C-alpha positions as CSV (number, residue, x, y, z in Angstrom):
1,X,0.1,0.0,-0.1
2,X,1.6,3.1,-1.3
3,X,1.9,6.2,2.4
4,X,2.3,9.4,1.2
5,X,3.4,10.5,5.0
6,X,6.9,8.0,3.9
7,X,7.3,9.9,0.4
8,X,6.5,13.3,2.3
9,X,9.6,12.5,4.9
10,X,12.1,11.4,2.1
11,X,11.3,14.0,0.3
12,X,11.2,17.0,2.7
13,X,12.5,16.3,6.5
14,X,13.0,19.7,7.0
15,X,9.2,20.3,7.4
16,X,9.1,17.3,10.0
17,X,11.0,18.0,13.0
18,X,11.4,15.4,15.6
19,X,11.8,13.0,13.3
20,X,15.2,11.5,11.1
21,X,15.0,11.3,7.4
22,X,13.3,7.3,7.8
23,X,10.4,9.3,9.7
24,X,11.5,7.5,13.0
25,X,10.4,9.8,16.4
26,X,14.2,11.0,17.6
27,X,12.6,11.3,21.3
28,X,12.6,7.5,21.1
29,X,16.0,6.6,19.8
30,X,17.8,4.0,21.9
31,X,21.5,5.0,22.2
32,X,24.2,1.7,21.6
33,X,25.8,0.4,24.9
34,X,28.5,-1.2,25.4
35,X,27.5,-2.5,28.4
36,X,25.8,-4.9,26.1
37,X,28.5,-6.8,24.7
38,X,28.7,-10.3,26.1
39,X,31.9,-12.6,26.2
40,X,32.2,-16.6,26.5
41,X,35.2,-18.1,28.0
42,X,38.2,-18.8,25.6
43,X,37.5,-22.6,25.3
44,X,42.0,-23.0,24.5
45,X,43.2,-20.1,26.9
46,X,47.0,-21.4,26.1
47,X,46.7,-21.3,22.7
48,X,47.2,-18.4,19.9
49,X,45.0,-17.9,17.6
50,X,43.1,-15.7,15.5
51,X,39.3,-14.6,15.5
52,X,38.0,-12.6,12.7
53,X,34.3,-11.2,12.3
54,X,33.0,-9.5,9.1
55,X,29.6,-7.1,9.3
56,X,28.9,-5.9,5.8
57,X,25.6,-4.2,7.5
58,X,27.3,-1.7,9.0
59,X,25.6,2.0,9.2
60,X,25.4,5.3,10.9
61,X,24.9,9.1,9.9
62,X,27.3,11.1,9.0
63,X,27.6,14.3,10.6
64,X,27.8,17.0,8.3
65,X,25.1,15.8,5.7
66,X,22.7,14.6,8.5
67,X,22.9,11.4,6.0
68,X,23.6,7.8,6.1
69,X,26.6,6.5,6.0
70,X,27.7,2.6,5.2
71,X,30.7,0.3,5.8
72,X,31.8,-3.4,6.3
73,X,33.6,-3.5,10.0
74,X,36.2,-6.1,10.1
75,X,37.1,-7.1,13.7
76,X,40.2,-9.5,13.8
77,X,41.7,-10.4,17.6
78,X,43.9,-13.1,19.3
79,X,41.6,-13.7,22.5
80,X,42.8,-13.5,25.8
81,X,40.4,-15.1,28.8
82,X,37.0,-14.1,26.6
83,X,35.9,-14.0,23.4
84,X,33.1,-11.6,22.3
85,X,29.7,-13.7,21.6
86,X,28.4,-12.9,18.3
87,X,24.8,-12.3,18.7
88,X,24.9,-9.5,21.2
89,X,28.4,-8.3,18.9
90,X,25.7,-8.0,16.0
91,X,23.5,-6.2,18.3
92,X,26.3,-3.6,19.3
93,X,27.2,-3.2,15.7
94,X,23.9,-2.2,14.9
95,X,23.2,0.0,17.5
96,X,25.4,2.2,15.8
97,X,22.5,3.0,12.8
98,X,21.6,6.7,14.4
99,X,24.8,7.6,15.3
100,X,26.0,10.5,14.7
101,X,30.2,10.4,14.6
102,X,32.8,10.7,11.8
103,X,34.7,7.9,10.2
104,X,37.5,7.7,12.1
105,X,35.5,8.4,15.5
106,X,33.2,5.4,15.1
107,X,35.9,2.9,14.4
108,X,38.1,3.9,17.2
109,X,35.2,3.8,20.0
110,X,34.5,0.6,18.5
111,X,38.0,-0.8,19.1
112,X,37.6,0.7,22.5
113,X,34.6,-0.9,23.3
114,X,35.8,-4.3,22.3
115,X,38.7,-4.2,23.7
116,X,37.3,-2.9,27.3
117,X,34.5,-6.4,26.5
118,X,36.6,-9.2,26.2
119,X,40.2,-8.0,26.8
120,X,42.7,-9.6,24.1
121,X,46.4,-9.8,23.4
122,X,45.7,-7.7,20.2
123,X,43.0,-6.0,18.6
124,X,42.4,-4.8,14.9
125,X,39.0,-3.3,13.8
126,X,38.5,-2.0,10.0
127,X,35.8,0.4,8.9
128,X,35.6,0.1,5.1
129,X,33.3,3.1,4.2
130,X,31.1,3.2,0.7
131,X,32.6,5.9,-1.9
132,X,31.5,9.7,-0.6
133,X,31.8,12.7,-2.7
134,X,33.9,10.0,-4.8
135,X,36.5,9.4,-1.8
136,X,36.7,5.6,-0.8
137,X,37.8,5.5,2.7
138,X,39.3,2.9,5.8
139,X,40.0,3.5,8.9
140,X,42.2,1.0,10.5
141,X,43.2,0.7,14.1
142,X,44.5,-1.4,16.4
143,X,45.2,-2.7,20.1
144,X,47.9,-4.9,21.3
145,X,50.9,-5.7,19.1
146,X,53.7,-4.5,20.0
147,X,52.6,-2.9,23.2
148,X,51.1,-0.4,21.8
149,X,47.4,0.4,23.5
150,X,45.4,1.2,20.2
151,X,45.8,5.1,20.8
């Protein structure tokens, strides 16, 4: 069924104060919560191995234009005593959908939250953002290797 109200929001979002570009009420926005990240005990804590995750459905809001940005977020880490639980990881990454932040801040915040949650030996987070204004952007940050703290 055709819904002209949704078309109206897309065509002229400034005429609908209190709503974002999709028509969602901004007053009910639920911010991400890193405390919702769950971990499980590492089944092989004495073995050094690598875990890779790839989340191709990452979205956020670009501050300059207030338009959505899309990225593939890749996470590679060497677990310490715990491993990230994938269902909570997906929910955590999906919760960035309404976050307004530049690429660099997004990727660094994700790294900081994941390191705090699972205390890995090493971790790398990469955001591969889709082309915007003719420029493809990749932001990579690391924790661990060589004693670096990721900053």
